[in-house]
N, C-alpha and C positions, 0 to 999 in steps of 0.2 A: 763747525762752530757749535758750541754746546746750545741746546734749545733754552730759550729763556722762559721763566716762570710767569713773570709780571712785566708789563710795560706801564710805567706812570705816564699819563698824558696831561700836560699843564698848558692851557691856553695863556698867553701873556700879552697885555697891552698897558704900556706905560706903568710897569710895576715899580720901577725904581728900587729902593732899598728893601722892598718886600721880597725881592728875589733872594737876597742874602738871608732874610729872616725865615724864609720858607725852606731853602734849599738844604740846611742842615739835617731837617727831619726826613728828607727824601734820599740824600746822599748816605746818611747814617743808619739806614735800615738795618736789623739784625739778618735779614736774608743776605746771602752772600752777594757780593757786587758783581760776580760773574753769572748771577741768576736772574737779575732784573736790569731794566734800563730806565732812564728818565727822558722823556721827549718832550721838550719846551716848543711850543709853536708861537713865534712871535707874530702877532697880527698887526704889522706895521706900526710898531711903537714910534712914537715921536720924540721919546726921552732918550736916555742912555740904557734902556733895558737890553737891547741887543748885544751891546758891548759887555754888560754884566754877565749875560748868558755865555758869551763865548769865551770869557774868562773862567767861568764855571765850568765849561766843556773841556777847557784845557788842562784843568786839575783833576777831572774824574772821567775815565775812559768810558764809563757807562751812561754818560749824558750826551744826548743828541740835541741838535738845535736846528729848527727850521724856520725860515722867515717867509712872509707873504704880505700882499699888499692888504691894507686894512679892509675888513669885512663888516666892522661895525658891531660884532656880538661874538660871544664865545662858540658859537654852533660851528662855524666852519673850521676854525683852528682844532677844535676837538675831533671833528671828522677827519681832517688831515692826520692828525696824531694817531687815530685809532686805524687809518690805512697804513701808516708807516710802522706801527707797532710790530715787533717780532715775538712778543711774548704771547703764551697760551691764554693768559688774562690781561685785561686792561683795567687800571685803576685811574678813575678820573680826580683829578685834584686841581682846586683853583689856585691862583698864583699866590694869595695871601693866606692860605690855609696851611695847617700842619698835620702831618701824620705822626701818631705814636711811634716809638722805636720798633716794636715788635709787629705793626700792623700788617705788614705785607706777608711775613712768615706765617702768622696765624689765619690770615684770611686765605692764603693760598692752600694752607693745610686743611682747612674746612671745605674749601672748593674741590681740592683734589679727592678727599675721601668720599665725597658725595656726587662727584660729577656735576657740580653747580652750574648753572648758566648764569646766576646772579649771587652775589654774596653782600649782604647788608652788613657793614661793619658799625658798631655803636658810635654815636657821634656825641661830642661834647663842645663845650665852649660857651662864649656869652650870646652867641646868636642861636643857640638850640635850647629848646624846652624839653621837657619830659615827653617821651613818646613810647607807649607801653609794647610797641613791637619789639622794644629792646629790653623787654622785662626778663626773658630767658633765652638761652641758646636755643636755635631750632635747626637741626642738621638737615632736614629736608621738609619744605613745605611748598605750596603754591599759592596763588591769588585767590584760589576758591577756598582754601582751608585756614588762610591766616590773613589779618588785616593790613596786608602789605600796601594797599591802596592809601592807606592814612599817611604814608611817607613817599613823597614824590620828587626828593631831590636825587639827583645823578651822581652824587659822589660816592660810587659803589664799585665794586669788582665785578667786571663783566668777563665772560668766556668770549674771546674775540671772535671765534668762529660762530657763535650763537648770534652776534650782532651782523656779521657778514652775511651769513645764509639767510637771515630774515630781513635784510636790508633795513636794519633799524639805524637811523641816522638822526642827527640834529638838523632842525631848520636852519638854514644860513641867511645871513643879514640880520637886521634888526628885528629880534623876536623875542619879547618878553615871555615868560612861562615856557622857555624851551625845554626846561627839565620835565615839565609836566607832559608835554608831547611825546617826549622820548620814553618815559616810564610808562605811560599808558599804552604804548605800542609794545614795550618789552615784557611787562609784567604777564599779560595774558598768554604770551607765547612761550614763557620760560617753564620747562618741564620740571626743574628743580631750582628752589631758591632757598638759600641758608641765611641763618641770621646769628651773627656773632655778637652776643650781648654781654659777655663777661669781661670785655676788655675794650676800653675806649680807644678806638682806632683813629677817629678824625676829628680834628679840633677846628672848629668855625667859629672865629672870634671877630668881633666888631672892630674895624681898624678906628684908630684914633682920628684919622683924617676923613672919615666917613667914605672911604674909597670902596667899601664893599656894595655901597648902593649906587645904582645907576644914575647918572646926571642927565640922562636923556629925557625929553618931554614925554609926559605921559598922556596919551591919547585914549580916552574911556572908550570912544566908539571902536577903536582899533583893538583895545583890549578884548571887548566881548566878541569882536569877529574872531580873534584867536581862540577864544574860549570855545566858540562853535567848532572850530576845527580840531580841538583837543577831545571834545565829546564825541565827534564823529570818528576820530581815530579809535577811541575806546569801543565804540559800536562795531567798527570794522574788524576788531581784534577778538569780539566775543559774539555768541550766538544770543538772540533774544530769549529772554527768561529771567529767572530769579537770580542768578549769578550777575548778569549783565545790570539788572535793575540795582542790585546791591553795590556794584562798583560805581555806577553813575550816581548813586545817592551821594557819595563823597563830592563829586563835582557839582551837583545840585546844592548840596548843604552849605559847602564852604565857598566856593569859587563863584557860584551863581547868586546866592542869597546874601553874601557877606555885606553888599551894600544896600540891602533893605531890611537889615536888622541892626540891633545894637552893637557898639556903640555908634556905628557910622551914621545911620539914619537920623539919630537923635541930635548928633552934633554937627551934621553937615549944613551948608547954606542951601536955601531953597532951590536954586537953580541946579545945584549939583545933585541934590536929592531927587529932583524930577527927572534929570538925565539918567541918573543911575536906575531909577525905578523903570523907566520905559525900556531901556536896554536889558536889564535883567528880566522883564516880564517877556521880552521877546524870546529870549533864550529858554526861559522856563516853559513857555507855551509850545514852541516849536520843536524843541531838542529832546524832551525827555518823555518816555513812555508813562503811562498812569500808575504803572506799578511802582515807580520810582518814588512818587509822592505819597503813595498809599502806604508804603512800608515805612514811613518816617515815625519817629515818635511823636507824641501829641502835640507839643507846642511847636515843633518844626513843620509838621504837617499842616497845622493851623496857618503858619507863616506863608507857607507854599501855596495853601488855598486862596488866600488874600492876594498874593502876587498873581496867580493865574486868573482870578475873578476880576481884577482891575480895581484894587482897593487900596489906594496909597495912604489915605488917611487911617484906615484900619491898620496898615503895617506899622505907621508911625506910632499909634496909640499902643499897638501890641508890643513894639520895642520898648516903649516907656515902661509899661508894666512888668515886662520881663526883667529889665534892667534894675528894677527895685526888689526883685526877688533875691534873697540872700540865703546863703547856706547857714545851717544850724547844726553844731556839733555838741555831742555829748561824750565826753572821755572819761571812764572810769576804771576803777581797780587797776591803776597803773603801778607798776613796781618791777624791780629786778627780780628774776626767777634764780633759782639756785645753779642752774646751767649757764648763767652770765647773758641770758636774752632778757630784753625788756618787753613786758607783756601788758596789754590794755584791752578794754573794751571800748569800741568806737561806734557811734551812731550818727548818721548823717540824714538830714532832711532839709526841704526847702520851704522857706517861710516869706510870706508877704510883709509889707510894711506894718499892717495891722497886727502882725504876730501870728495870724492864721496860716496853716500849712497851705502850700500849692497843691490843691486836692482834686480828686475826681469824683464823680457822681455817678451812682448807678440809676438808670432811667429807663424804662422799658425793656429791661433785660440787657441793656448795653452800658458800657462806661463812656462818660464824655468829661471834658475838662469842666470843673467846677463852674457853673454860671456866674458865681459871685466874682470870679476872676475875668470872665470874657465879657459879661454883659456891659454894653456901652462901647465896645470896640466896634467901630464902622465896618458894615459888611460881614460881620461874623455871623456865622451859621454853625449849627451842631454837627460836630464831626464824630462818629463812633471811633473809639480807640480800639483797634484790633488786637493789640498786644501791649498791655500797660507796662510791662517790664522791658519792652524792646529797648536796646541800646543802653539800659541803665547798668551802672557798674559803680564801683568803688574801690580804690586802691590807695595805699600810704606811698608816699615819695620822700625819699631822702637826697637832700641836695648838698654836695660836697661844695662849700662855699668858695674855697680858695681854688679848686681845680674846675670849678663849673661842670661837674659830673652829676647827672641824676641816677640814683639807684632805687630798686624796686624790692621792698622786702618780701619774703614768702607769703603766700596766701593772699586771698582776695576777700574783700568785704561782699556780702550777699544781698542783692536787691529783693524785696518783698512788698507785697501790698498789706498795709495795716488798716483795718477798719476803724472809723472815728465815731460812727454812729449817724442816724438820719440818711444812710444811704451813701455817705461820704467816706472815702479812704484816701490815704497818702502813701506815697512810696517811701520806704525807709530802706536805706543802705546800712547794714551794720554787720557787726561780728567780732571776733577776738583777733586781735592784730599783734603781731610779734615782730620785734626789730632784734635780730640777732648781730652784733657788731663783729662777731668772729668770722662770718660769712657774707656780711651785707655788701661788700664791694666785689661782686662778681665771683663769690665763693671765697674771697680772700678777706682777712681782718681789715677793719676801717685803719687807715693811715693817721697820723696825728694831725688834728685840724678841728674844725666845727662843722656841724652837719644839722641843717635845719629840716625839721619834718613837717610836710604838707599832706593834704588829702586831695586826690584828683577823683571826682565824683560826678555822676550825670543821672537825673531822673527826669521823666517825660519830656526829654529833649532839651532841658536846661542843664548845663554843665557849669561846674564851679571847681575852683582850686583854692580853698581856704587854708589858711596856717593851721596846723593842728594846735588848736587854742581852745580849751574848754570853756563853753559858756558860764558855767558855774564857778566862780572864783575859788570857792571852798576845795576844789579838785586840784588847785595848783599847790599841791604839797611837795616839799623837798624829796628828791628821789635818790639823792647820794651818788656814790660810784661804785664801780666793780672792776675787778680784773679783766683785761681783754684777752682771754685764753692764756696761752703760755708766751705771749709777744713781750711781757714786761710791761706793756702800756696799761693804762687805766682808762676807763670811759665814764663819764658822768652824764646824767640826765637833768634837765631843768627847764624852767620857763624864762625864756630870755628874747632879746631882740625887740623890734618896734611894736609887734603884736603879741609879745609875751607868749611866743609859740615854743612848742617842744624843741629843744636843741641837745644834741649830743656833742660832747666835747672830749676829744681822744688826746691823751698826753703821754709823752715817753716817761720812764721813770726818772725820778730825780738823781743826779749824778752823785756818787758817794763823796763825802766830804774828803777834800785833799788832806793827806797828812802833814802835820806842822813842818815847816822847813828846818833841816838840820842846821844847828848853829856852825857858824864859819868864823874864822879869824880870832879877833880879840874876845868875841863873845864866847867861842868856844873854850879858849884858855881860862876865861873867868869862871865858866861853869865847871870845869875840870878842877880848878883850883878850890871852888867852893865845896866840892864833894869831899876834899881832903881835910877840911876843917871839922872840928867837933860840931855836933848838931846844935849845941847851945850857943855857938859862936855866929852860927849861919845868918841868924835873922839880924843881928847887929851889922854884919857886912853888906847884906842886901839893902838894909836901910841907908848905910852910908853911900852905896853905889847909886842909889836912886837919887839921892841929895846931889851928888856930884854930876849926875846925868841932867837934872833939872837946871842946874847953874850953867853948864855948858850950852844947853838949848836956849836959855834966857839971854 
């Protein structure tokens, strides 16, 4: 039997019609059908899912169906599918998601030429925001030299032997955040990870019936118990030190502090806020080495310090103040270049409600957060900022509105510290930005449609994603349109939408006007006869014919 390149593993539970909605994207892959298989593992469905799967398998020889008693979560059916897999690589897909037509062919090609343990394919859809791990293709990287830890979903291509040799499995039974546990075990052990960013491989869309979201009751205490296991798994996979601290920082910043920061803490009821604080504080104090907190940017470090020091009111007040911080954009010198790219100068800063910048102050040879921002926060203490530009960044984002795909233009904005006087400085992220519609879609020209332009940026640990919309209305000048390379399309740029943000609109060329229809029947005879008459008589005949036609119609 010919060796298979890829096995797609799909856990199924009461999927209903979504089986048929997802299946064509799996059975219709550009990879030869004798080169891959699709393994559906039915987790004891109580609807007609199993019958649907069996009908599908009867039509497609590369579809296999396995059934088992209900386990309560996707972990066990995924493990069963991986054990059954005959492919060199395993691609995990959920029952209501879609693979792009060339996904397996492209993913496997990248994996094969690099000997990859894991390949991350670009994700798109209504449940996916922009992730700069998919800014550019990466043939070979590891968790030590790429921000892989920022994406922890398991909808990836894995070398099956890598999973088996390292006993990387999903937890079985009811286990929220099972993807996180799986990925924090896998990433540190992977010798080669590849990133396919120039082709959207996996479409993760919100279901109309809300079926993507679990209906199981949420137990907050159990959630933090599982988080402790995830943190410990990451520790077990890495040695203490700078790399481990950096990886753990994601679990502290996102999973641990999400319920002691805005907007959760400012919106939650008092009882839920107190419970979340106590559980978060226990994890923060007991699970993270000091280097994790110390390496955070200024505002995040302050939040972590208030949490560990036991200052719930301070956390609440800090969240209120951070929530009021807004992005301020300056966009200048925007226009089309001769080569067909759109160029502009972009400057990003953070401002407080008063209009004053979110600043830092030099005091006794150290930089600290501006006391005008922190004074009055219960429990606040002066914390030196080791690296004022740590984790600061800025990048333009282009959103394909119809296809829900995010693209990243070439180049980044650069963070820097700008003096303001009296010892105060602010972090500025700025630079020359270029949007080239000829290459923006993964090296290809943009397809017809509308594309909104946003800015993703962070400074001092405060992240914002504003619409690219200049604060100065005088800058909103018409930009016109230009040819989109040799595609025949045109692309225009203007300020549009609810926030009057920058939007690109790509259009196909207008079709050439159709030639007038050739006359037929009596009309042809009339015209031929008219041409035989002297020119001076034709006008009178036309007038008479028009009069007769009006009488007939009347």
